[in-house]
C-alpha positions in Angstrom: 27.8 16.1 6.4 25.9 19.3 7.1 22.7 19.1 9.2 20.7 22.0 10.5 18.7 20.9 13.6 17.3 22.0 16.9 18.8 21.1 20.2 19.2 17.5 21.2 17.1 18.1 24.3 14.2 19.3 22.2 14.5 16.1 20.1 14.4 13.9 23.2 11.4 15.9 24.4 9.6 15.1 21.2 10.3 11.4 21.6 9.0 11.4 25.2 5.8 13.2 24.0 5.3 10.9 21.0 1.7 10.6 19.9 -0.2 7.3 19.9 -0.1 5.2 16.7 -3.3 5.7 14.7 -4.4 2.5 13.0 -6.1 4.5 10.2 -3.0 6.5 9.2 -1.6 6.5 5.7 1.9 7.6 6.5 3.9 7.2 3.3 3.8 6.4 -0.4 1.2 3.6 -0.9 0.3 3.5 2.8 2.0 3.0 6.1 3.3 -0.5 5.2 3.7 0.4 1.4 1.1 -2.2 0.4 -1.4 0.3 -1.0 -4.2 -1.4 0.9 -6.5 0.2 3.6 -9.0 -2.5 4.3 -10.3 -0.9 7.6 -11.6 2.1 5.5 -14.8 2.5 3.5 -14.3 5.3 1.0 -17.1 6.3 -1.4 -17.4 4.5 -4.7 -18.8 7.5 -6.6 -17.8 11.2 -6.7 -17.4 14.2 -8.9 -16.2 17.8 -8.6 -19.4 18.5 -6.7 -20.6 15.2 -5.3 -19.1 13.4 -2.3 -16.4 16.0 -1.9 -16.0 16.8 1.8 -13.6 19.7 1.0 -11.1 21.0 -1.5 -8.3 23.5 -1.0 -6.0 25.4 -3.3 -2.3 24.5 -3.3 0.5 27.0 -3.7 2.5 25.2 -6.4 3.1 22.1 -8.4 3.4 18.6 -7.1 3.1 14.9 -7.9 3.5 13.8 -4.3 0.7 11.9 -2.6 -0.9 13.3 0.5 -0.2 11.4 3.7 -2.4 11.2 6.8 -1.3 11.2 10.4 -3.9 11.4 13.1 -6.2 14.3 12.4 -4.0 16.0 9.8 -3.3 15.7 6.1 0.2 16.6 4.9 1.3 17.4 1.4 4.2 19.0 -0.4 4.5 21.4 -3.3 7.0 23.5 -5.2 6.7 27.0 -6.6 8.6 29.8 -8.2 10.1 30.3 -11.7 12.6 27.5 -11.1 10.5 25.6 -8.5 13.0 26.7 -5.9 10.4 27.3 -3.2 9.6 24.1 -1.3 6.3 23.9 0.6 5.2 21.6 3.3 1.5 22.0 4.3 -0.8 20.5 6.9 -4.6 20.6 6.8 -7.2 19.6 9.3 -8.6 16.3 8.2 -12.3 17.2 9.0 -12.5 20.7 7.7 -9.6 21.1 5.3 -8.6 24.3 7.2 -4.9 25.0 6.8 -3.1 24.2 10.1 0.3 25.4 9.1 2.6 25.9 6.1 6.4 26.0 6.0 8.5 27.1 3.1 12.2 26.4 2.4 14.7 27.4 -0.3 16.0 24.5 -2.4 19.7 24.0 -2.0 20.1 21.5 -4.9 19.2 21.3 -8.6 15.5 22.1 -9.4 15.4 21.2 -13.1 12.9 18.6 -14.1 11.0 17.2 -17.1 8.0 19.5 -17.8 5.6 16.7 -16.7 7.0 16.3 -13.3 8.1 18.7 -10.5 10.4 19.2 -7.6 7.7 18.1 -5.3 7.4 14.6 -6.8 8.5 12.4 -3.8 5.7 11.6 -1.3 6.6 12.6 2.3 6.7 10.0 5.0 6.0 10.0 8.8 6.9 7.9 11.8 3.8 9.2 13.7 5.6 12.0 15.4 7.6 13.6 12.6 7.1 14.5 8.9 10.0 13.8 6.5 9.6 15.8 3.3 12.0 14.9 0.5 12.2 16.9 -2.8 13.8 16.3 -6.2 16.4 18.9 -5.3 17.6 16.4 -2.7 16.5 18.6 0.2 15.3 16.6 3.1 13.2 18.4 5.8 12.2 17.0 9.2 9.3 18.7 11.0 7.2 17.8 14.0 3.4 17.5 13.5 3.0 21.1 14.5 5.4 22.3 11.8 8.4 23.1 13.9 11.7 22.4 12.1 13.7 19.6 13.8 16.5 19.1 11.2 17.3 19.8 7.6 19.7 18.2 5.2 20.7 19.4 1.7 22.1 16.1 0.4 23.5 17.9 -2.7 25.7 19.9 -0.4 27.3 16.6 0.9 27.1 14.8 -2.5 27.3 17.4 -5.4 26.7 15.0 -8.2 23.6 13.3 -6.9 21.1 14.6 -9.5 18.9 13.6 -12.4 18.2 16.0 -15.2 14.6 14.7 -15.6 14.0 15.0 -11.9 14.0 12.6 -8.9 10.7 11.1 -7.7 11.7 8.2 -5.4 9.7 8.5 -2.1 11.4 7.8 1.2 10.1 5.2 3.6 10.3 5.0 7.4 11.0 1.6 9.0 11.6 1.6 12.7 14.0 4.5 13.5 15.4 4.7 10.0 14.4 6.8 7.1 15.5 5.2 3.8 16.1 7.5 0.9 17.0 6.5 -2.7 18.8 9.1 -4.8 19.8 7.1 -7.8 21.0 8.5 -11.1 23.6 8.2 -13.9 26.4 9.9 -11.9 26.7 9.7 -8.1 24.1 7.1 -7.3 23.4 6.6 -3.6 21.0 5.3 -1.0 20.9 6.6 2.6 19.7 5.2 5.9 19.1 8.2 8.1 18.5 8.4 11.8 14.9 9.8 12.1 15.7 11.6 15.4 19.0 13.4 14.4 19.1 13.5 10.6 22.6 11.8 10.7 23.4 9.0 8.2 23.4 5.5 9.7 24.7 4.2 6.4 25.3 5.3 2.8 25.4 2.8 -0.1 26.6 3.1 -3.6 23.9 2.1 -6.0 23.8 1.2 -9.8 24.6 4.3 -11.9 21.4 4.6 -13.8 18.4 6.9 -13.4 15.8 5.3 -11.2 12.4 6.5 -10.1 11.3 3.5 -8.0 10.6 3.8 -4.3 11.7 1.4 -1.5 9.2 -1.0 0.0 9.0 -2.7 3.4 9.1 -6.4 3.7 7.7 -7.0 7.2 5.4 -9.2 9.3 4.4 -6.6 11.8 2.8 -3.7 9.8 6.0 -2.1 8.8 7.6 -1.4 12.2 10.5 -3.9 11.6 11.9 -6.1 8.8 13.9 -5.2 5.8 13.6 -2.5 3.2 13.8 -3.6 -0.4 15.6 -1.3 -2.9 14.8 -1.8 -6.6 17.0 -0.7 -9.5 17.9 -1.6 -13.1 20.1 -4.5 -11.8 17.5 -6.0 -9.6 16.6 -6.0 -5.9 18.6 -5.6 -2.7 17.1 -6.3 0.8 18.7 -4.1 3.4 18.8 -4.1 7.1 17.5 -0.6 7.9 19.7 -0.1 11.0 23.0 -1.4 9.7 22.7 -1.2 6.0 23.7 -4.8 5.7 22.6 -6.5 2.5 20.5 -9.5 3.5 19.8 -10.9 0.0 19.9 -9.9 -3.6 18.0 -10.6 -6.8 20.2 -9.8 -9.8 18.0 -10.4 -12.9 17.1 -6.8 -13.5 14.0 -4.8 -12.7 12.1 -1.8 -13.9 13.2 1.7 -13.0 9.6 3.2 -12.9 7.0 1.0 -11.2 8.0 -0.3 -7.8 7.7 -3.7 -6.3 5.0 -4.8 -3.8 5.2 -7.3 -0.9 2.5 -9.5 0.5 2.6 -12.7 2.6 6.4 -12.7 2.7 6.7 -12.6 -1.1 8.0 -9.7 -3.2 6.3 -9.2 -6.5 8.8 -7.4 -8.6 8.4 -5.7 -12.0 11.1 -7.9 -13.6 10.8 -9.8 -16.8 7.1 -9.0 -16.5 6.4 -9.9 -12.9 8.7 -12.1 -10.8 7.6 -13.5 -7.4 10.5 -13.7 -5.1 10.6 -15.5 -1.7 13.4 -14.7 0.7 14.9 -17.8 2.4 16.0 -17.7 6.0 18.9 -20.1 5.6 20.3 -18.8 2.3 21.9 -15.7 0.9 19.8 -15.9 -2.2 16.0 -15.9 -2.5 13.8 -18.4 -4.2 12.2 -17.5 -7.5 8.6 -18.7 -7.1 7.5 -17.9 -10.6 8.0 -15.4 -13.5 5.5 -14.4 -16.1 5.8 -12.1 -19.1 2.0 -11.9 -19.5 1.7 -9.4 -16.6 3.6 -6.2 -17.3 2.9 -3.1 -15.3 3.2 0.3 -17.0 4.1 3.4 -14.9 1.7 2.3 -12.1 3.1 -0.1 -9.4 1.5 -3.5 -8.9 -0.9 -4.3 -6.1 -1.8 -7.4 -4.1 -5.3 -7.5 -2.8 -7.5 -10.3 -1.4 -5.3 -13.1 -2.7 -4.8 -11.7 -6.2 -2.1 -9.7 -8.1 -3.2 -6.6 -10.0 -1.3 -4.5 -12.5 -2.2 -1.5 -14.6 -0.4 -1.4 -17.9 0.4 1.5 -20.3 -2.7 0.7 -22.3 -4.9 1.3 -19.3 -5.7 -2.4 -18.8 -6.1 -3.8 -15.4 -4.8 -7.4 -15.3 -5.7 -9.8 -12.5 -3.4 -12.7 -11.9 -3.0 -15.6 -9.6 -0.5 -15.3 -6.7 0.2 -19.0 -7.1 1.7 -19.0 -10.6 1.1 -15.6 -12.2 -1.6 -17.0 -14.6 -4.0 -14.3 -15.8 -7.6 -14.6 -14.4 -9.1 -11.6 -16.3 -8.4 -8.2 -17.9 -10.4 -5.0 -17.8 -9.8 -1.9 -19.9 -9.9 1.5 -18.3 -9.2 4.9 -20.0 -5.6 5.9 -19.5 -2.9 7.0 -19.3 -2.1 6.5 -15.6 0.9 8.0 -13.7 -0.4 7.2 -10.2 -0.7 3.7 -8.9 -3.9 1.9 -7.8 -4.9 1.5 -4.2 -7.5 -0.8 -2.5 -10.1 -0.7 0.2 -13.4 -2.3 1.2 -13.3 -4.8 -1.7 -12.6 -2.2 -4.4 -9.7 -1.0 -6.5 -9.3 2.8 -7.0 -7.2 4.4 -9.7 -7.1 7.9 -11.1 -5.9 8.7 -14.6 -3.9 11.7 -15.7 -7.1 13.4 -16.9 -8.5 13.4 -13.4 -10.9 10.5 -14.0 -11.2 8.2 -11.0 -12.1 4.6 -11.7 -13.6 2.3 -9.1 -13.3 -1.4 -10.0 -15.0 -4.3 -8.2 -12.8 -7.4 -8.7 -14.3 -10.8 -9.1 -12.9 -14.3 -9.6 -13.5 -14.4 -13.3 -14.0 -10.8 -14.3 -13.8 -7.2 -13.0 -16.5 -4.6 -13.1 -16.2 -0.8 -13.5 -18.5 0.5 -10.7 -18.1 4.1 -11.5 -16.1 6.7 -13.4 -15.6 10.0 -11.5 -14.3 13.1 -13.1 -12.5 15.8 -11.0 -11.7 17.9 -14.1 -7.9 18.4 -13.5 -4.7 16.7 -14.4 -3.8 14.3 -11.6 -0.5 12.4 -11.6 -0.4 11.3 -7.9 -1.3 8.0 -6.2 -4.4 8.4 -4.0 -4.3 8.0 -0.2 -7.0 6.4 1.8 -7.9 7.2 5.5 -10.8 8.4 7.5 -13.2 6.5 5.2 -12.1 8.9 2.4 -9.9 9.2 -0.6 -7.3 12.0 -0.7 -6.0 13.1 -4.1 -4.2 16.2 -5.4 -3.4 18.0 -8.6 -0.9 20.8 -9.1 -3.5 23.3 -7.9 -5.9 21.4 -5.5 -6.2 18.9 -2.8 -9.5 17.0 -2.3 -11.0 14.9 0.4 -13.5 12.6 -1.2 -15.9 11.3 1.5 -19.6 10.2 1.5 -21.9 12.8 3.0 
């Protein structure tokens, strides 16, 4: 295992000087707790390329990764160069959009991807004091909030056959002091639990040998600081203790390899046989299957639980609202697709941006949903939005926007 890192004393100094936790942060893919919900925020419900745009900045290369927000900065990744071999991590001031810093690295692994995706497909993650930027080339970079390199791992150096010819897009998640990374493919398929302070592996697990683009989720009762991390693959779900790598429970009836699961109220809603609601049991090795429905089938977008309802967005661009009790469909609403990014929620609304850059704001009701607005940014957008600072943050290959009411 090869790790480039700064001195141990400097790492300990970083820990001693750790910044306070910001309740409004959006620290990883689909939010700090991976729920895609930011109910303390009130973003605008209408915008365009010229309306309610607080700022926009040009990005140096391609990327599907979502922005993340930690304190007063917005972080995003990109890849550039003929072979996307240049890896970028950028930080912007949340109020002005001014570039705070940029760091560039040379990819050490394979950079080939499908034309639709890019090397900067995984969303970075943060524990509040560090930024963990993962790329499809299996390069994993750890920086402090001021852009200083703490450690660097080229996972392909340690595991040469960990690659996917279409590109990797699973986003890492932080839970406690562990960064969980899925690098699943048809050859050397692995998942890693990595010490956030040192970059060393706490554990490494063999995973099903099949390409997989889903991201881990956190099943927790304290906002994502502890609990288990749930890994999804073609064979089903595995709940893992993040410190030891011990498998706490499994669900073995298969699952999607594109949309990820979501957890709410101690239940995991998995894209399996449509949607399957899975309840872990404290006194049993196997979880309880609460219900399964084939009438609710997510497309590329991951499902969302919000205000006591389950929402999916299928490949036809239809939002489906279903009961959490039994999976029965309450209503459906057609949007204009296709969608690559997943919906997010805040202040009583659902927000989803399609591949053409059209952002839809939906007001969900008990018996029907209403499209409140359709908002065109005029560029191809494949990322999942982030919500913080009463704003929506979204990126294309060329731009990053902060959408906020003036």
